[in-house]
Structure formats: structure tokens, C-alpha cells
N, C-alpha and C positions, 0 to 999 in steps of 0.2 A: 586429612581433610583441610589442611592448610590453616587451621585456626587453633588458638590456645585460649581457653577460658581464663579469665583473671582469677577465678577461684571456683571451687566446688563446695556446695553446702548440702548436707544430708539432714533432713528434718521432716516433721509432719507437715505435709502440704494439703491436708484435708482431702478433697476429692481429686486432686491433680497428681499425676505421677512425676511430672517434671516441669521445670520452668526455666526460662532464660531471662535474667534480670538486667538492671542497669549496670553499666560498667563491664559487660560481658561475663557476668557471673552466671553459673548454671546451678540449678537446684534440683535435687531428686528427693522424692518421698522415701523415707527410710524403708518402706515395705518393698522397694525395688529389689532389694537383696533377696526377697522371697520368690521373685519371678524366675522362670526358667532362663538360663543364660542367654539364649538367642533373643528373648523378649527384652531382657535388661539391655542387651546390646542395641536393640531397636530404640530404647529410650535414650541411651547415650548419643547415638547418631542423630536422633530427632533434635535434641537440644543443641548439638554442635552445628547442625544445619541452620538453626535459628541464629547463630552467630554471623552467618552470611545473609540470611533472609529472615527478618523479624516476624513476618506474618505468613500465614498458610496460603500463599499465593500460588499460582501455577509454577512460578519460578522456584519456590520452595520445594514443591513436590518433584519437579524435574531434578533438582540438585540432590534431593533425598534418594530418588531412584538411581541416580548415577552412583551414589555412595553405597547404596544397599538395594540391589535390584529386586530382592524379594520382600521389600518393606511392607507391601500390601498384605501379604500373608501374615506377617508378624503383627501388623496393626489390627487385622481382623481377629487374630487370636486374643489380643489384649482386650478388644471390645467385647468379645464373647466370654472370656474367662477371668478378666482382671478383677471383677467383683468377688470372685471366689478366693482371692489371695487375702486371707486373714481379714475379710470384711471391709476391704477398702471400697 
């Protein structure tokens, strides 16, 4: 993807699965490891795209689709089933 995060932190992010913070650090909720692999991959790519595009603009989604053409299916799965993952 042509980016390198300055660091990766795994912690309890409350209601969020991931975040991209100051200084190009990416954060993931510790429960991400409980997700199916393809959904965890969606989370990683999502945060890496934020290193290029900080907001969910059309440019963000175009870049995301270029990196992961089936992202909408994964996003939909997470929206439907994410709450089932150990109560997040």
C-alpha cells in the first residue's frame, strides 16, 4: 500500500475496531484477533488507507476499493456480525 505506520498498538478501543492517530500510528481493538481472518484483514487495510486519506471521503473509498475490491462485503459482514464477537 506504499505506507508504513509509525507504530501499531493493540488495546481496548471501546466501541471502535481501529483507529489511525497522530504521527501515523494505527490502533486496533484487542478483539480484532477474534474476527475471521478476512475481516481482520479488512480492518488492517482500512487503517492503512487512513494513512493516505484521513477522512472517509470518496477518495478514501476509491483507494480502499483499489486495495481491496471486495471491501464492501467485508464491511457489511462486520456491521452485521461484529457485535457478536465477544460482546463488542
